[in-house]
TORKOL-4160 file (C-alpha; in steps of 0.2 Angstrom, whole numbers, padded with zeros to 4 digits, m for minus):
167
<pt num="1" X="0607" Y="0065" Z="m0468"/>
<pt num="2" X="0622" Y="0060" Z="m0479"/>
<pt num="3" X="0617" Y="0071" Z="m0494"/>
<pt num="4" X="0614" Y="0085" Z="m0482"/>
<pt num="5" X="0632" Y="0083" Z="m0475"/>
<pt num="6" X="0639" Y="0082" Z="m0492"/>
<pt num="7" X="0630" Y="0098" Z="m0497"/>
<pt num="8" X="0637" Y="0107" Z="m0481"/>
<pt num="9" X="0655" Y="0101" Z="m0486"/>
<pt num="10" X="0653" Y="0107" Z="m0504"/>
<pt num="11" X="0646" Y="0124" Z="m0497"/>
<pt num="12" X="0661" Y="0125" Z="m0485"/>
<pt num="13" X="0673" Y="0121" Z="m0499"/>
<pt num="14" X="0666" Y="0134" Z="m0511"/>
<pt num="15" X="0667" Y="0146" Z="m0497"/>
<pt num="16" X="0685" Y="0142" Z="m0493"/>
<pt num="17" X="0690" Y="0144" Z="m0511"/>
<pt num="18" X="0682" Y="0160" Z="m0512"/>
<pt num="19" X="0689" Y="0166" Z="m0497"/>
<pt num="20" X="0706" Y="0161" Z="m0502"/>
<pt num="21" X="0705" Y="0170" Z="m0519"/>
<pt num="22" X="0698" Y="0186" Z="m0510"/>
<pt num="23" X="0712" Y="0185" Z="m0498"/>
<pt num="24" X="0725" Y="0182" Z="m0512"/>
<pt num="25" X="0718" Y="0199" Z="m0521"/>
<pt num="26" X="0719" Y="0209" Z="m0505"/>
<pt num="27" X="0737" Y="0204" Z="m0501"/>
<pt num="28" X="0741" Y="0208" Z="m0519"/>
<pt num="29" X="0734" Y="0225" Z="m0519"/>
<pt num="30" X="0741" Y="0230" Z="m0502"/>
<pt num="31" X="0758" Y="0224" Z="m0507"/>
<pt num="32" X="0758" Y="0234" Z="m0523"/>
<pt num="33" X="0753" Y="0250" Z="m0513"/>
<pt num="34" X="0765" Y="0246" Z="m0499"/>
<pt num="35" X="0780" Y="0242" Z="m0510"/>
<pt num="36" X="0778" Y="0255" Z="m0523"/>
<pt num="37" X="0795" Y="0262" Z="m0528"/>
<pt num="38" X="0804" Y="0248" Z="m0520"/>
<pt num="39" X="0817" Y="0241" Z="m0531"/>
<pt num="40" X="0830" Y="0227" Z="m0529"/>
<pt num="41" X="0845" Y="0225" Z="m0541"/>
<pt num="42" X="0848" Y="0206" Z="m0543"/>
<pt num="43" X="0861" Y="0208" Z="m0556"/>
<pt num="44" X="0879" Y="0201" Z="m0554"/>
<pt num="45" X="0888" Y="0218" Z="m0556"/>
<pt num="46" X="0874" Y="0228" Z="m0548"/>
<pt num="47" X="0871" Y="0237" Z="m0565"/>
<pt num="48" X="0856" Y="0246" Z="m0559"/>
<pt num="49" X="0863" Y="0251" Z="m0542"/>
<pt num="50" X="0867" Y="0269" Z="m0542"/>
<pt num="51" X="0883" Y="0274" Z="m0532"/>
<pt num="52" X="0881" Y="0284" Z="m0516"/>
<pt num="53" X="0890" Y="0299" Z="m0526"/>
<pt num="54" X="0877" Y="0299" Z="m0539"/>
<pt num="55" X="0862" Y="0297" Z="m0527"/>
<pt num="56" X="0870" Y="0312" Z="m0517"/>
<pt num="57" X="0871" Y="0323" Z="m0533"/>
<pt num="58" X="0852" Y="0318" Z="m0537"/>
<pt num="59" X="0847" Y="0323" Z="m0520"/>
<pt num="60" X="0856" Y="0340" Z="m0521"/>
<pt num="61" X="0849" Y="0345" Z="m0537"/>
<pt num="62" X="0843" Y="0363" Z="m0536"/>
<pt num="63" X="0832" Y="0364" Z="m0551"/>
<pt num="64" X="0824" Y="0351" Z="m0564"/>
<pt num="65" X="0834" Y="0343" Z="m0576"/>
<pt num="66" X="0826" Y="0337" Z="m0593"/>
<pt num="67" X="0835" Y="0323" Z="m0601"/>
<pt num="68" X="0831" Y="0318" Z="m0620"/>
<pt num="69" X="0838" Y="0302" Z="m0626"/>
<pt num="70" X="0840" Y="0301" Z="m0644"/>
<pt num="71" X="0841" Y="0284" Z="m0652"/>
<pt num="72" X="0836" Y="0279" Z="m0670"/>
<pt num="73" X="0826" Y="0264" Z="m0665"/>
<pt num="74" X="0823" Y="0256" Z="m0682"/>
<pt num="75" X="0842" Y="0255" Z="m0684"/>
<pt num="76" X="0845" Y="0249" Z="m0666"/>
<pt num="77" X="0833" Y="0236" Z="m0667"/>
<pt num="78" X="0843" Y="0228" Z="m0682"/>
<pt num="79" X="0858" Y="0226" Z="m0671"/>
<pt num="80" X="0857" Y="0216" Z="m0655"/>
<pt num="81" X="0872" Y="0223" Z="m0646"/>
<pt num="82" X="0865" Y="0241" Z="m0649"/>
<pt num="83" X="0848" Y="0236" Z="m0644"/>
<pt num="84" X="0855" Y="0228" Z="m0628"/>
<pt num="85" X="0866" Y="0242" Z="m0624"/>
<pt num="86" X="0853" Y="0256" Z="m0628"/>
<pt num="87" X="0841" Y="0246" Z="m0616"/>
<pt num="88" X="0855" Y="0247" Z="m0602"/>
<pt num="89" X="0857" Y="0265" Z="m0606"/>
<pt num="90" X="0838" Y="0268" Z="m0604"/>
<pt num="91" X="0837" Y="0257" Z="m0588"/>
<pt num="92" X="0851" Y="0267" Z="m0580"/>
<pt num="93" X="0843" Y="0284" Z="m0585"/>
<pt num="94" X="0827" Y="0277" Z="m0577"/>
<pt num="95" X="0835" Y="0274" Z="m0561"/>
<pt num="96" X="0841" Y="0292" Z="m0562"/>
<pt num="97" X="0823" Y="0298" Z="m0564"/>
<pt num="98" X="0817" Y="0286" Z="m0551"/>
<pt num="99" X="0830" Y="0292" Z="m0538"/>
<pt num="100" X="0829" Y="0311" Z="m0541"/>
<pt num="101" X="0813" Y="0314" Z="m0532"/>
<pt num="102" X="0805" Y="0321" Z="m0547"/>
<pt num="103" X="0819" Y="0333" Z="m0551"/>
<pt num="104" X="0825" Y="0323" Z="m0567"/>
<pt num="105" X="0814" Y="0319" Z="m0581"/>
<pt num="106" X="0817" Y="0308" Z="m0597"/>
<pt num="107" X="0810" Y="0310" Z="m0614"/>
<pt num="108" X="0815" Y="0296" Z="m0627"/>
<pt num="109" X="0817" Y="0304" Z="m0645"/>
<pt num="110" X="0817" Y="0293" Z="m0661"/>
<pt num="111" X="0827" Y="0303" Z="m0674"/>
<pt num="112" X="0822" Y="0294" Z="m0690"/>
<pt num="113" X="0830" Y="0301" Z="m0706"/>
<pt num="114" X="0824" Y="0317" Z="m0713"/>
<pt num="115" X="0813" Y="0321" Z="m0698"/>
<pt num="116" X="0812" Y="0336" Z="m0687"/>
<pt num="117" X="0819" Y="0325" Z="m0673"/>
<pt num="118" X="0835" Y="0321" Z="m0683"/>
<pt num="119" X="0836" Y="0340" Z="m0687"/>
<pt num="120" X="0836" Y="0343" Z="m0667"/>
<pt num="121" X="0849" Y="0330" Z="m0664"/>
<pt num="122" X="0860" Y="0337" Z="m0677"/>
<pt num="123" X="0857" Y="0355" Z="m0670"/>
<pt num="124" X="0862" Y="0349" Z="m0652"/>
<pt num="125" X="0878" Y="0342" Z="m0659"/>
<pt num="126" X="0874" Y="0324" Z="m0658"/>
<pt num="127" X="0884" Y="0312" Z="m0669"/>
<pt num="128" X="0876" Y="0301" Z="m0682"/>
<pt num="129" X="0886" Y="0285" Z="m0685"/>
<pt num="130" X="0884" Y="0278" Z="m0702"/>
<pt num="131" X="0879" Y="0260" Z="m0701"/>
<pt num="132" X="0878" Y="0254" Z="m0719"/>
<pt num="133" X="0882" Y="0258" Z="m0737"/>
<pt num="134" X="0866" Y="0268" Z="m0740"/>
<pt num="135" X="0872" Y="0281" Z="m0727"/>
<pt num="136" X="0859" Y="0277" Z="m0714"/>
<pt num="137" X="0865" Y="0285" Z="m0697"/>
<pt num="138" X="0862" Y="0279" Z="m0680"/>
<pt num="139" X="0859" Y="0293" Z="m0667"/>
<pt num="140" X="0862" Y="0287" Z="m0649"/>
<pt num="141" X="0866" Y="0302" Z="m0638"/>
<pt num="142" X="0859" Y="0312" Z="m0624"/>
<pt num="143" X="0854" Y="0331" Z="m0621"/>
<pt num="144" X="0853" Y="0337" Z="m0604"/>
<pt num="145" X="0844" Y="0354" Z="m0601"/>
<pt num="146" X="0839" Y="0364" Z="m0586"/>
<pt num="147" X="0826" Y="0378" Z="m0584"/>
<pt num="148" X="0838" Y="0391" Z="m0589"/>
<pt num="149" X="0842" Y="0382" Z="m0605"/>
<pt num="150" X="0860" Y="0377" Z="m0600"/>
<pt num="151" X="0864" Y="0361" Z="m0609"/>
<pt num="152" X="0876" Y="0346" Z="m0609"/>
<pt num="153" X="0878" Y="0334" Z="m0623"/>
<pt num="154" X="0884" Y="0316" Z="m0624"/>
<pt num="155" X="0887" Y="0315" Z="m0644"/>
<pt num="156" X="0886" Y="0296" Z="m0644"/>
<pt num="157" X="0885" Y="0282" Z="m0632"/>
<pt num="158" X="0899" Y="0270" Z="m0636"/>
<pt num="159" X="0900" Y="0253" Z="m0628"/>
<pt num="160" X="0918" Y="0254" Z="m0626"/>
<pt num="161" X="0915" Y="0266" Z="m0612"/>
<pt num="162" X="0902" Y="0256" Z="m0603"/>
<pt num="163" X="0912" Y="0256" Z="m0587"/>
<pt num="164" X="0910" Y="0275" Z="m0585"/>
<pt num="165" X="0891" Y="0275" Z="m0591"/>
<pt num="166" X="0885" Y="0281" Z="m0573"/>
<pt num="167" X="0897" Y="0295" Z="m0573"/>
């Protein structure tokens, strides 16, 4: 009788663990579905919270906007401040995309030296900044175009103008 009671307790324990794991998976899957697109900005200065003016502008876009962020990744990776600032710019542009309702798209372009992408960057008027004695240039700019090929260009993102980044 005692061994039967022990087997029943073990079976109940295994069933309870299996049910708990199953419940955990169900909660995880349902929360992923229910909270899709939900974001919260926990940074001290609300770095990833768009202003109401920017949100209104994104809501009122009449046509799709294509943003192309040009960043020479191999050079940016060598300099921690540039790497961090480029991540901040990418994240902010990602917020534009997320809040635009599909009207803004973002393409990341890596203009390595002597590449077609570098030629495109120069053709758009992006400024390559020399970073070493060898003359390697860092491209870190943005090109925005619409469906009728109007374009706006930010020649180079400068950390000194970080406070104006959203605008």
